N, CA, C, O and the ligand as a Tripos MOL2 file, in Angstrom:
@<TRIPOS>MOLECULE
protein
  233   231    59     0     0
PROTEIN
NO_CHARGES

@<TRIPOS>ATOM
      1 N          51.8280   67.9460   67.1490 N.3       1 MET1
      2 CA         52.4200   68.2270   65.8010 C.3       1 MET1
      3 C          53.3580   69.4140   65.8280 C.2       1 MET1
      4 O          52.9840   70.4950   66.2830 O.2       1 MET1
      5 N          54.5040   69.2350   65.3730 N.am      2 ASN2
      6 CA         55.4070   70.3600   65.2440 C.3       2 ASN2
      7 C          55.2000   71.0450   63.9340 C.2       2 ASN2
      8 O          54.8500   70.4050   62.9420 O.2       2 ASN2
      9 N          55.4080   72.3190   63.9080 N.am      3 LYS3
     10 CA         55.3400   73.0790   62.6850 C.3       3 LYS3
     11 C          56.5720   72.7190   61.8200 C.2       3 LYS3
     12 O          57.6560   72.4270   62.3260 O.2       3 LYS3
     13 N          56.3660   72.7520   60.6230 N.am      4 ILE4
     14 CA         57.4550   72.5490   59.6840 C.3       4 ILE4
     15 C          58.3080   73.8660   59.6950 C.2       4 ILE4
     16 O          57.8340   74.9400   59.3260 O.2       4 ILE4
     17 N          59.5780   73.7180   60.1360 N.am      5 PRO5
     18 CA         60.4000   74.9550   60.1740 C.3       5 PRO5
     19 C          60.6910   75.5000   58.8480 C.2       5 PRO5
     20 O          60.9510   74.7840   57.8810 O.2       5 PRO5
     21 N          60.6400   76.8660   58.8140 N.am      6 ILE6
     22 CA         60.9200   77.5450   57.6210 C.3       6 ILE6
     23 C          62.4490   77.5890   57.4340 C.2       6 ILE6
     24 O          63.1890   77.9970   58.3290 O.2       6 ILE6
     25 N          62.9130   77.1420   56.2020 N.am      7 PRO7
     26 CA         64.4040   77.1370   56.0970 C.3       7 PRO7
     27 C          65.0100   78.4730   55.9810 C.2       7 PRO7
     28 O          64.3680   79.4050   55.4970 O.2       7 PRO7
     29 N          66.2260   78.6100   56.4060 N.am      8 GLU8
     30 CA         66.9690   79.7900   56.2790 C.3       8 GLU8
     31 C          67.4460   79.9450   54.9260 C.2       8 GLU8
     32 O          68.3200   79.1680   54.5410 O.2       8 GLU8
     33 N          66.9950   80.8480   54.1320 N.am      9 THR9
     34 CA         67.3560   80.9540   52.7370 C.3       9 THR9
     35 C          68.0260   82.2240   52.3670 C.2       9 THR9
     36 O          68.6110   82.3400   51.2910 O.2       9 THR9
     37 N          67.9470   83.2170   53.2780 N.am     10 GLU10
     38 CA         68.5600   84.5290   52.8610 C.3      10 GLU10
     39 C          69.1250   85.2050   54.1200 C.2      10 GLU10
     40 O          68.5870   85.0750   55.2190 O.2      10 GLU10
     41 N          70.1830   85.9010   53.9200 N.am     11 ARG11
     42 CA         70.6800   86.7080   54.9520 C.3      11 ARG11
     43 C          70.8210   88.1880   54.4580 C.2      11 ARG11
     44 O          71.2270   88.4720   53.3310 O.2      11 ARG11
     45 N          70.4580   89.0820   55.3800 N.am     12 LYS12
     46 CA         70.4700   90.4770   54.9380 C.3      12 LYS12
     47 C          71.2660   91.2530   56.0140 C.2      12 LYS12
     48 O          71.4490   90.8100   57.1480 O.2      12 LYS12
     49 N          71.7100   92.4050   55.5860 N.am     13 TRP13
     50 CA         72.3070   93.2910   56.4720 C.3      13 TRP13
     51 C          71.2990   94.1680   57.2100 C.2      13 TRP13
     52 O          70.4230   94.7990   56.6190 O.2      13 TRP13
     53 N          71.4760   94.1730   58.6000 N.am     14 LEU14
     54 CA         70.6830   95.1000   59.3540 C.3      14 LEU14
     55 C          71.3200   96.4660   59.2500 C.2      14 LEU14
     56 O          72.5140   96.6020   59.5170 O.2      14 LEU14
     57 N          70.5750   97.4700   58.8770 N.am     15 ARG15
     58 CA         71.1810   98.7250   58.6560 C.3      15 ARG15
     59 C          70.8480   99.7480   59.7850 C.2      15 ARG15
     60 O          69.7500   99.7680   60.3420 O.2      15 ARG15
     61 N          71.8020  100.5400   60.0620 N.am     16 CYS16
     62 CA         71.6350  101.5910   61.1080 C.3      16 CYS16
     63 C          70.4830  102.5000   60.5970 C.2      16 CYS16
     64 O          70.5090  102.9990   59.4720 O.2      16 CYS16
     65 N          69.4720  102.6890   61.4810 N.am     17 PRO17
     66 CA         68.4000  103.5520   61.0800 C.3      17 PRO17
     67 C          68.7400  105.0700   60.9930 C.2      17 PRO17
     68 O          67.9390  105.8700   60.5100 O.2      17 PRO17
     69 N          69.9430  105.4330   61.4730 N.am     18 HIS18
     70 CA         70.3720  106.7770   61.4660 C.3      18 HIS18
     71 C          71.1920  107.1790   60.2750 C.2      18 HIS18
     72 O          71.0080  108.2540   59.7030 O.2      18 HIS18
     73 N          72.1060  106.3000   59.9040 N.am     19 CYS19
     74 CA         72.9960  106.6610   58.7490 C.3      19 CYS19
     75 C          72.9510  105.5860   57.6930 C.2      19 CYS19
     76 O          73.5920  105.7830   56.6610 O.2      19 CYS19
     77 N          72.2550  104.4560   57.8390 N.am     20 GLY20
     78 CA         72.2200  103.4570   56.8070 C.3      20 GLY20
     79 C          73.3100  102.5600   56.6750 C.2      20 GLY20
     80 O          73.2800  101.7230   55.7730 O.2      20 GLY20
     81 N          74.3710  102.6330   57.5440 N.am     21 ALA21
     82 CA         75.5060  101.7690   57.4780 C.3      21 ALA21
     83 C          75.0600  100.3010   57.8590 C.2      21 ALA21
     84 O          74.1550  100.0550   58.6560 O.2      21 ALA21
     85 N          75.7850   99.3940   57.2110 N.am     22 LYS22
     86 CA         75.5860   97.9440   57.5200 C.3      22 LYS22
     87 C          76.1420   97.7120   58.9300 C.2      22 LYS22
     88 O          77.2030   98.2210   59.2920 O.2      22 LYS22
     89 N          75.4030   96.9420   59.7000 N.am     23 THR23
     90 CA         75.8330   96.6360   61.0950 C.3      23 THR23
     91 C          75.9680   95.1700   61.3420 C.2      23 THR23
     92 O          77.0880   94.7110   61.5650 O.2      23 THR23
     93 N          74.9190   94.4020   61.3190 N.am     24 ILE24
     94 CA         75.0820   92.9590   61.5630 C.3      24 ILE24
     95 C          74.1990   92.2320   60.5220 C.2      24 ILE24
     96 O          73.3470   92.8380   59.8720 O.2      24 ILE24
     97 N          74.4350   90.9300   60.3920 N.am     25 LEU25
     98 CA         73.6440   90.1130   59.4340 C.3      25 LEU25
     99 C          72.5300   89.4790   60.1710 C.2      25 LEU25
    100 O          72.7160   89.0380   61.3060 O.2      25 LEU25
    101 N          71.3080   89.4070   59.5440 N.am     26 TYR26
    102 CA         70.2010   88.6270   60.0720 C.3      26 TYR26
    103 C          69.6320   87.7730   58.9270 C.2      26 TYR26
    104 O          69.8150   88.0760   57.7480 O.2      26 TYR26
    105 N          68.9210   86.6720   59.3280 N.am     27 SER27
    106 CA         68.3740   85.8580   58.3060 C.3      27 SER27
    107 C          66.8600   86.0500   58.1060 C.2      27 SER27
    108 O          66.2300   86.7720   58.8790 O.2      27 SER27
    109 N          66.2980   85.4440   57.1280 N.am     28 ASN28
    110 CA         64.8770   85.5710   56.8560 C.3      28 ASN28
    111 C          64.0320   84.9150   57.8820 C.2      28 ASN28
    112 O          62.8200   85.1270   57.8430 O.2      28 ASN28
    113 N          64.5370   84.1300   58.8080 N.am     29 ILE29
    114 CA         63.7430   83.4960   59.9070 C.3      29 ILE29
    115 C          64.0990   84.1670   61.1880 C.2      29 ILE29
    116 O          63.6850   83.6450   62.2230 O.2      29 ILE29
    117 N          64.7990   85.2350   61.2550 N.am     30 ALA30
    118 CA         65.1790   85.9110   62.4900 C.3      30 ALA30
    119 C          63.9640   86.6070   63.1280 C.2      30 ALA30
    120 O          63.1210   87.1930   62.4480 O.2      30 ALA30
    121 N          63.9160   86.5120   64.4860 N.am     31 VAL31
    122 CA         63.0050   87.3480   65.3230 C.3      31 VAL31
    123 C          63.8390   87.9490   66.3850 C.2      31 VAL31
    124 O          64.5960   87.2490   67.0580 O.2      31 VAL31
    125 N          63.7250   89.2140   66.5550 N.am     32 CYS32
    126 CA         64.6440   89.8870   67.4980 C.3      32 CYS32
    127 C          64.0070   91.1840   67.9940 C.2      32 CYS32
    128 O          63.4260   91.9660   67.2410 O.2      32 CYS32
    129 N          64.1590   91.3690   69.3610 N.am     33 SER33
    130 CA         63.8250   92.6870   70.0150 C.3      33 SER33
    131 C          64.5480   92.7520   71.2630 C.2      33 SER33
    132 O          64.9400   91.7170   71.8030 O.2      33 SER33
    133 N          64.7670   93.9730   71.7930 N.am     34 GLY34
    134 CA         65.4520   94.1420   72.9580 C.3      34 GLY34
    135 C          66.9450   93.9110   72.9970 C.2      34 GLY34
    136 O          67.6030   93.7420   74.0230 O.2      34 GLY34
    137 N          67.4100   93.9260   71.7370 N.am     35 VAL35
    138 CA         68.8890   93.7700   71.5400 C.3      35 VAL35
    139 C          69.4160   95.1090   71.0010 C.2      35 VAL35
    140 O          68.7880   95.7070   70.1280 O.2      35 VAL35
    141 N          70.4960   95.5560   71.4810 N.am     36 TYR36
    142 CA         70.9310   96.8850   71.0540 C.3      36 TYR36
    143 C          72.3880   96.7230   70.4200 C.2      36 TYR36
    144 O          73.2450   95.9630   70.8720 O.2      36 TYR36
    145 N          72.5310   97.4860   69.3940 N.am     37 VAL37
    146 CA         73.8110   97.4550   68.6110 C.3      37 VAL37
    147 C          74.3470   98.8890   68.4620 C.2      37 VAL37
    148 O          73.5880   99.8420   68.2860 O.2      37 VAL37
    149 N          75.6280   99.0030   68.5370 N.am     38 LYS38
    150 CA         76.2110  100.3010   68.2630 C.3      38 LYS38
    151 C          76.6630  100.3350   66.8700 C.2      38 LYS38
    152 O          77.3110   99.4260   66.3510 O.2      38 LYS38
    153 N          76.2920  101.4420   66.2670 N.am     39 CYS39
    154 CA         76.7630  101.6950   64.8400 C.3      39 CYS39
    155 C          78.2280  102.0750   64.8950 C.2      39 CYS39
    156 O          78.5940  103.0950   65.4780 O.2      39 CYS39
    157 N          79.0880  101.2260   64.2660 N.am     40 THR40
    158 CA         80.5490  101.4780   64.3310 C.3      40 THR40
    159 C          81.0700  102.1960   63.1450 C.2      40 THR40
    160 O          82.2510  102.5380   63.0750 O.2      40 THR40
    161 N          80.1660  102.4380   62.1760 N.am     41 ARG41
    162 CA         80.6470  102.9980   60.9360 C.3      41 ARG41
    163 C          80.7470  104.5030   60.9520 C.2      41 ARG41
    164 O          81.8360  105.0770   60.9610 O.2      41 ARG41
    165 N          79.5950  105.1260   60.9560 N.am     42 VAL42
    166 CA         79.5370  106.5410   60.7840 C.3      42 VAL42
    167 C          79.0820  107.3870   61.9660 C.2      42 VAL42
    168 O          79.7680  108.3070   62.4100 O.2      42 VAL42
    169 N          77.8700  107.0280   62.4670 N.am     43 CYS43
    170 CA         77.2660  107.9620   63.4860 C.3      43 CYS43
    171 C          77.5450  107.5660   64.9700 C.2      43 CYS43
    172 O          77.3920  108.3700   65.8890 O.2      43 CYS43
    173 N          77.9650  106.2740   65.1520 N.am     44 LYS44
    174 CA         78.3010  105.7810   66.5390 C.3      44 LYS44
    175 C          77.1630  105.7170   67.4700 C.2      44 LYS44
    176 O          77.3830  105.5930   68.6750 O.2      44 LYS44
    177 N          75.8970  105.7970   66.9840 N.am     45 SER45
    178 CA         74.6920  105.7800   67.8750 C.3      45 SER45
    179 C          74.4120  104.3420   68.1810 C.2      45 SER45
    180 O          74.8660  103.4160   67.5080 O.2      45 SER45
    181 N          73.6260  104.1960   69.2510 N.am     46 ILE46
    182 CA         73.1610  102.8230   69.7150 C.3      46 ILE46
    183 C          71.6600  102.7410   69.4010 C.2      46 ILE46
    184 O          70.8900  103.6280   69.7690 O.2      46 ILE46
    185 N          71.2690  101.6920   68.7340 N.am     47 PHE47
    186 CA         69.8440  101.4910   68.3760 C.3      47 PHE47
    187 C          69.4160  100.0960   68.6370 C.2      47 PHE47
    188 O          70.2360   99.1780   68.6750 O.2      47 PHE47
    189 N          68.0950   99.9160   68.8260 N.am     48 GLU48
    190 CA         67.5190   98.5880   69.0900 C.3      48 GLU48
    191 C          67.3400   97.7920   67.8170 C.2      48 GLU48
    192 O          66.8760   98.3150   66.8040 O.2      48 GLU48
    193 N          67.7090   96.5240   67.8740 N.am     49 VAL49
    194 CA         67.5250   95.6290   66.7660 C.3      49 VAL49
    195 C          66.1550   95.0300   66.8640 C.2      49 VAL49
    196 O          65.9180   94.2190   67.7590 O.2      49 VAL49
    197 N          65.2240   95.3880   65.9810 N.am     50 LYS50
    198 CA         63.9100   94.8860   65.9490 C.3      50 LYS50
    199 C          63.6710   94.1520   64.6040 C.2      50 LYS50
    200 O          63.7080   94.7600   63.5340 O.2      50 LYS50
    201 N          63.4350   92.8800   64.6920 N.am     51 ILE51
    202 CA         63.1900   92.0900   63.5330 C.3      51 ILE51
    203 C          61.9660   91.2540   63.6930 C.2      51 ILE51
    204 O          61.8670   90.4980   64.6590 O.2      51 ILE51
    205 N          61.0220   91.3510   62.7860 N.am     52 GLU52
    206 CA         59.7990   90.5810   62.7680 C.3      52 GLU52
    207 C          59.6230   89.9430   61.4170 C.2      52 GLU52
    208 O          59.8310   90.6200   60.4100 O.2      52 GLU52
    209 N          59.2440   88.6530   61.3280 N.am     53 ASN53
    210 CA         59.0380   87.9520   60.1100 C.3      53 ASN53
    211 C          60.1350   88.2050   59.1040 C.2      53 ASN53
    212 O          59.8850   88.4130   57.9170 O.2      53 ASN53
    213 N          61.3890   88.1820   59.6180 N.am     54 GLY54
    214 CA         62.5340   88.2960   58.7340 C.3      54 GLY54
    215 C          62.7520   89.6880   58.1510 C.2      54 GLY54
    216 O          63.5180   89.8310   57.1980 O.2      54 GLY54
    217 N          62.0930   90.7370   58.7010 N.am     55 LYS55
    218 CA         62.3060   92.1120   58.2700 C.3      55 LYS55
    219 C          62.6670   93.0000   59.3690 C.2      55 LYS55
    220 O          62.1780   92.8510   60.4890 O.2      55 LYS55
    221 N          63.5140   93.9290   59.0860 N.am     56 GLN56
    222 CA         63.9440   94.9200   60.0430 C.3      56 GLN56
    223 C          62.7990   95.9160   60.2660 C.2      56 GLN56
    224 O          62.2990   96.4910   59.3000 O.2      56 GLN56
    225 N          62.3550   96.1400   61.5660 N.am     57 VAL57
    226 CA         61.3190   97.0480   61.8960 C.3      57 VAL57
    227 C          62.0260   98.3040   62.5450 C.2      57 VAL57
    228 O          62.8210   98.1670   63.4750 O.2      57 VAL57
    229 N          61.7170   99.4680   62.0370 N.am     58 GLN58
    230 CA         62.3240  100.6600   62.6200 C.3      58 GLN58
    231 C          61.3280  101.5140   63.2490 C.2      58 GLN58
    232 O          61.6700  102.5650   63.7910 O.2      58 GLN58
    233 ZN         74.8200  104.8500   62.0500 Zn       59 ZN59
@<TRIPOS>BOND
     1     1     2 1
     2     2     3 1
     3     3     4 2
     4     3     5 am
     5     5     6 1
     6     6     7 1
     7     7     8 2
     8     7     9 am
     9     9    10 1
    10    10    11 1
    11    11    12 2
    12    11    13 am
    13    13    14 1
    14    14    15 1
    15    15    16 2
    16    15    17 am
    17    17    18 1
    18    18    19 1
    19    19    20 2
    20    19    21 am
    21    21    22 1
    22    22    23 1
    23    23    24 2
    24    23    25 am
    25    25    26 1
    26    26    27 1
    27    27    28 2
    28    27    29 am
    29    29    30 1
    30    30    31 1
    31    31    32 2
    32    31    33 am
    33    33    34 1
    34    34    35 1
    35    35    36 2
    36    35    37 am
    37    37    38 1
    38    38    39 1
    39    39    40 2
    40    39    41 am
    41    41    42 1
    42    42    43 1
    43    43    44 2
    44    43    45 am
    45    45    46 1
    46    46    47 1
    47    47    48 2
    48    47    49 am
    49    49    50 1
    50    50    51 1
    51    51    52 2
    52    51    53 am
    53    53    54 1
    54    54    55 1
    55    55    56 2
    56    55    57 am
    57    57    58 1
    58    58    59 1
    59    59    60 2
    60    59    61 am
    61    61    62 1
    62    62    63 1
    63    63    64 2
    64    63    65 am
    65    65    66 1
    66    66    67 1
    67    67    68 2
    68    67    69 am
    69    69    70 1
    70    70    71 1
    71    71    72 2
    72    71    73 am
    73    73    74 1
    74    74    75 1
    75    75    76 2
    76    75    77 am
    77    77    78 1
    78    78    79 1
    79    79    80 2
    80    79    81 am
    81    81    82 1
    82    82    83 1
    83    83    84 2
    84    83    85 am
    85    85    86 1
    86    86    87 1
    87    87    88 2
    88    87    89 am
    89    89    90 1
    90    90    91 1
    91    91    92 2
    92    91    93 am
    93    93    94 1
    94    94    95 1
    95    95    96 2
    96    95    97 am
    97    97    98 1
    98    98    99 1
    99    99   100 2
   100    99   101 am
   101   101   102 1
   102   102   103 1
   103   103   104 2
   104   103   105 am
   105   105   106 1
   106   106   107 1
   107   107   108 2
   108   107   109 am
   109   109   110 1
   110   110   111 1
   111   111   112 2
   112   111   113 am
   113   113   114 1
   114   114   115 1
   115   115   116 2
   116   115   117 am
   117   117   118 1
   118   118   119 1
   119   119   120 2
   120   119   121 am
   121   121   122 1
   122   122   123 1
   123   123   124 2
   124   123   125 am
   125   125   126 1
   126   126   127 1
   127   127   128 2
   128   127   129 am
   129   129   130 1
   130   130   131 1
   131   131   132 2
   132   131   133 am
   133   133   134 1
   134   134   135 1
   135   135   136 2
   136   135   137 am
   137   137   138 1
   138   138   139 1
   139   139   140 2
   140   139   141 am
   141   141   142 1
   142   142   143 1
   143   143   144 2
   144   143   145 am
   145   145   146 1
   146   146   147 1
   147   147   148 2
   148   147   149 am
   149   149   150 1
   150   150   151 1
   151   151   152 2
   152   151   153 am
   153   153   154 1
   154   154   155 1
   155   155   156 2
   156   155   157 am
   157   157   158 1
   158   158   159 1
   159   159   160 2
   160   159   161 am
   161   161   162 1
   162   162   163 1
   163   163   164 2
   164   163   165 am
   165   165   166 1
   166   166   167 1
   167   167   168 2
   168   167   169 am
   169   169   170 1
   170   170   171 1
   171   171   172 2
   172   171   173 am
   173   173   174 1
   174   174   175 1
   175   175   176 2
   176   175   177 am
   177   177   178 1
   178   178   179 1
   179   179   180 2
   180   179   181 am
   181   181   182 1
   182   182   183 1
   183   183   184 2
   184   183   185 am
   185   185   186 1
   186   186   187 1
   187   187   188 2
   188   187   189 am
   189   189   190 1
   190   190   191 1
   191   191   192 2
   192   191   193 am
   193   193   194 1
   194   194   195 1
   195   195   196 2
   196   195   197 am
   197   197   198 1
   198   198   199 1
   199   199   200 2
   200   199   201 am
   201   201   202 1
   202   202   203 1
   203   203   204 2
   204   203   205 am
   205   205   206 1
   206   206   207 1
   207   207   208 2
   208   207   209 am
   209   209   210 1
   210   210   211 1
   211   211   212 2
   212   211   213 am
   213   213   214 1
   214   214   215 1
   215   215   216 2
   216   215   217 am
   217   217   218 1
   218   218   219 1
   219   219   220 2
   220   219   221 am
   221   221   222 1
   222   222   223 1
   223   223   224 2
   224   223   225 am
   225   225   226 1
   226   226   227 1
   227   227   228 2
   228   227   229 am
   229   229   230 1
   230   230   231 1
   231   231   232 2
@<TRIPOS>SUBSTRUCTURE
     1 MET1         2 RESIDUE 1 A MET
     2 ASN2         6 RESIDUE 1 A ASN
     3 LYS3        10 RESIDUE 1 A LYS
     4 ILE4        14 RESIDUE 1 A ILE
     5 PRO5        18 RESIDUE 1 A PRO
     6 ILE6        22 RESIDUE 1 A ILE
     7 PRO7        26 RESIDUE 1 A PRO
     8 GLU8        30 RESIDUE 1 A GLU
     9 THR9        34 RESIDUE 1 A THR
    10 GLU10       38 RESIDUE 1 A GLU
    11 ARG11       42 RESIDUE 1 A ARG
    12 LYS12       46 RESIDUE 1 A LYS
    13 TRP13       50 RESIDUE 1 A TRP
    14 LEU14       54 RESIDUE 1 A LEU
    15 ARG15       58 RESIDUE 1 A ARG
    16 CYS16       62 RESIDUE 1 A CYS
    17 PRO17       66 RESIDUE 1 A PRO
    18 HIS18       70 RESIDUE 1 A HIS
    19 CYS19       74 RESIDUE 1 A CYS
    20 GLY20       78 RESIDUE 1 A GLY
    21 ALA21       82 RESIDUE 1 A ALA
    22 LYS22       86 RESIDUE 1 A LYS
    23 THR23       90 RESIDUE 1 A THR
    24 ILE24       94 RESIDUE 1 A ILE
    25 LEU25       98 RESIDUE 1 A LEU
    26 TYR26      102 RESIDUE 1 A TYR
    27 SER27      106 RESIDUE 1 A SER
    28 ASN28      110 RESIDUE 1 A ASN
    29 ILE29      114 RESIDUE 1 A ILE
    30 ALA30      118 RESIDUE 1 A ALA
    31 VAL31      122 RESIDUE 1 A VAL
    32 CYS32      126 RESIDUE 1 A CYS
    33 SER33      130 RESIDUE 1 A SER
    34 GLY34      134 RESIDUE 1 A GLY
    35 VAL35      138 RESIDUE 1 A VAL
    36 TYR36      142 RESIDUE 1 A TYR
    37 VAL37      146 RESIDUE 1 A VAL
    38 LYS38      150 RESIDUE 1 A LYS
    39 CYS39      154 RESIDUE 1 A CYS
    40 THR40      158 RESIDUE 1 A THR
    41 ARG41      162 RESIDUE 1 A ARG
    42 VAL42      166 RESIDUE 1 A VAL
    43 CYS43      170 RESIDUE 1 A CYS
    44 LYS44      174 RESIDUE 1 A LYS
    45 SER45      178 RESIDUE 1 A SER
    46 ILE46      182 RESIDUE 1 A ILE
    47 PHE47      186 RESIDUE 1 A PHE
    48 GLU48      190 RESIDUE 1 A GLU
    49 VAL49      194 RESIDUE 1 A VAL
    50 LYS50      198 RESIDUE 1 A LYS
    51 ILE51      202 RESIDUE 1 A ILE
    52 GLU52      206 RESIDUE 1 A GLU
    53 ASN53      210 RESIDUE 1 A ASN
    54 GLY54      214 RESIDUE 1 A GLY
    55 LYS55      218 RESIDUE 1 A LYS
    56 GLN56      222 RESIDUE 1 A GLN
    57 VAL57      226 RESIDUE 1 A VAL
    58 GLN58      230 RESIDUE 1 A GLN
    59 ZN59       233 GROUP 0 **** ****
């Protein structure tokens, strides 16, 4: 039996944990770790994208 997939209903901006700038979009069903993004807005720092249960973990 396959699990019923949770529908993608919402997309949110992943924010830079250092300056709060919007970086990339993720959905409510996203799961992510080990992916790094460079903040291109303000602080130019590189941080890990950690998403569990559709929420950004910092
Ligand atoms: Zn930043």
